[in-house]
N, C-alpha and C positions, 0 to 999 in steps of 0.2 A: 385541477381536481381538488376537491375539498379534503382536508386532513381530518382524521379522526383523533382518538386519544393517543397520547404518547405511550409507546410500548417499551421503549428502551432508550437510554442515553449513554453513549460511550464517550471516549476522549475527543473524538473528531466528528462524530455523526450522531444523529437522533433518528430513531425509527418511529413512524406514526402509522396508525391503522388507516386503511383506505376503504372505499366503498366496494371494492372487488375482493372476492374470496381468495385467500392465499397470496394476496399481493399487499405490499406495504410501501409507504413513502419514506425514502431515505433523504434526510436533510444534512447537508455538509456545513459544519460549523467553521468559524475562523480560529478556533482554539488550536494552539500548538503545544505539544507536550514532548518531553524527552526524559530519558533515564527513568522509565516506568513511573511517569507522572510526577517526578520530583522537581522538574523544571517546567514552568508553564508560562504562556503568554497568549495574548489575543492579537492575531495578525490580520488586520482588515483586508478582505478580498481573497484570502487563502482558500476558503471554502468554495468560492465561485470557480476559481481556477482548478481545484481538485475535481469538482463536479464535471467540468468540461473535459479535462484531460482523461479522467477515468471513463467517462462515456465514450470518448473517441477510441480508447484502447480496448475496452470491453466489446464495443460494436465491431471493431476490426477483428478481434478474436472470434466472435460469433461467425463472421464471414468465412473463417477457415475451419469451422467445425468445433470450436471450443465452447461448450455450453456454459453459460454463466447466468447470474441472477438478473441482469439488466433487461428491463422491458422497454423503457424509453426515458429520456430526460424530460422532465415536466417544466422546468424553468431554470433560472440561473443557479439555484442552490439545491434543487431537488430532483430525484429520480424515482420512477416507479419500478419496483424490483420484486422478484419472487421471494416469498417468505421461505427461509431455510432454517433448519436446526444446525447450527454451526458445530463442526467437529472441533474439539478444544485443543487443536494443534496449529501452530504457525509453521508454515513450510518456508524456509529461507533458502533461496537458490543463489549460489555464489559463483561468479565468473572470475573475479579478481579479489585477492586477499586484502582486506582492510577491516577496520573496526575491531569488534570483539575477537574475530578469528586470529588476527595478528597478535593480539594481547595474550590469548590463551596458548598459542602454539609458537610464539616467537618468530613468526614469519614476517619477512620484510613487507612493509606496506606497499601495495601496488603490484605485488607478484601476480602474474597471470596464471591461473590454474590450468593444468593440462586438460581437464574436463570439468564440467559443472559439478559443484558439490551441493547436495541437498542436506540441510540440517532440520531437525525437528525440535520445536520449543513448545512446552506446555503453556497454554494460555492462562496465565494467572498473574495479575499485576502485583499482588501482595508477595508473591514468591519471586518476582523478577523475571517471569517467563523463562523458567530454567530449561536448559538444553536437556533433551531426553533421547533415548535410543528407541529403535523399533520394539525392542523387548519390553520397555516400559509401556509403550502404547498398547501392545497386545495384553500385557499382564493386567493393566487397569481398564482394559476394554474401552479405550477411547476410540478405537477403530480396529477393524479386522485386518488380517494379513492381506486379503484380496483388496480391501479398500485402500490400504496404504500403497500397494503395488499399482493400483489404478491411478491414484492421486500422484504418485511419483512420476509415472509415465506422462501424466498431464503437465506436471511441473516442467519437465524437460521439453515437451512440445511448446509450451508457452514461452519458455526461455529462448528456444530457437527462433520463434516468431518475433519476440520483442527485441532480441539482439539485432536481427535484420532491420526491424523498424527504426530503432535508434541509430544504428550504424549509418543508415541512409541519410540521416540528418546531422551527422557529425557528433554523435553522442555515444559514449561507452556505457553499457549496462553493467555496472559493477556487481551489484547484488540487489535482491528484492524479496519481499515477503508476500506470500499468498495465503489465503484462507479458503476453505471449502466447507460446504454444508449439504445436508440432505433436503432436497426440495419438498416442501410440505405437500404439494399436490400429488406427487408420485413417488417420493422417497429416493429419487435419483440423486447421486452426488454430483454437484456442479460447483464451479468457481463462484466465490462470493466476495464480499467486502469491496475494496477499491484497488486500483493500480494507478498510482500518481507519484509525484515527487515526495509525498509523505511516506510512501512505502517502498520506494526504490532509491538506490544510490546511482546517480547519473553524473558522469564527468564529461566535460568537453573533450572530444577526441584529440585535439591538438595540444591543449594547454593543461588538461586534467583539472580545470576549474570545476568546482563542485556546483551542481545545479539542482540541489535537492535539500531535504530537511537538515542535512549536516550543517548548512549555513546557520540554522537556528541552534542546533546542538552545540556547535563549536563557536558561537558568537561571531560568525564571519560577516553578518549583516547582509543587506540586500536580498532578503528571502523572497519577497514578491517579485523582484526583478528576475531572479533565477527561475521561478515558476513560470513567469511570463515568457521567458526565453524558451523554455521547453514547449510551451503552448504554441509559440510562434513557429518554432522549427517543425512541429508536427502539423502545421497548417491550420491550427484551431483559431489563432488570432492573426490578423494581418499585421504586417510590419509597422504600420502607422495607426493601428487600431486604438480607438478611444473607448472601447467597451469596458476595459478594466485599466484604469489609469494607475501609474505608479503611486504608491501609498506610503506615507510615513507612519510608523507605528511606535508605540512606546517601548522603551527598553525593557526586556524581560526582567522580572524580579530575581535577584540572585538567590540561589538556594544552595546551601551547603550539602554536599553529597558525601555520605560516609563511605570510605574505602574499606574493602574487605582486608582484613589483616592476613 
């Protein structure tokens, strides 16, 4: 399918116009970012893996009744998707305490939560995607009470499904981020963005080895190997597949990050 003009470029993806009304082409880049774009690198092959993994997960979710923006995968880097107006909230679903949650509340890293926790973050890189409450969302009219109730219910359904999917291949779904939007064609709220090792924390069930973007955030190395491992376990890549070969990439440029006093 022929791409039209570029509509939007984010940290990990580019959106292009398509020949079909209310549908756009989503291109997965190899760019990696962390700490609200303060740390950056280009990791060759990452976009291909995220495209394949996200397609697999979103297609599986559609099969169990979770509507999302995926229409079809076009090629190794691109998908045809529904155009949506994104709700400016990131929905973070946590099953195991790690990352910012442990730092904010002094909880031991790796603590299994008694039930899933949903957090809301306002989508704004310049502000650092701050944590907000339901009351903030209603006060600033980012979404209505009914919309947040609907999305929260969807988050828990998606979490249940993904936990089962990853558990079956020996992976713990620690936490993950979701985004939702209103479909241009009918205004219905649907799941959007991507679900991949870029947006999930995934640990090996036996060793707790990190198989996600934390390998980039924390300079653990072997980022592509980890993403390939997730793809292999999900059955997207065969064990001896040469479709995406191990790739060496340049060391990310060091960036000083200011700590809050």
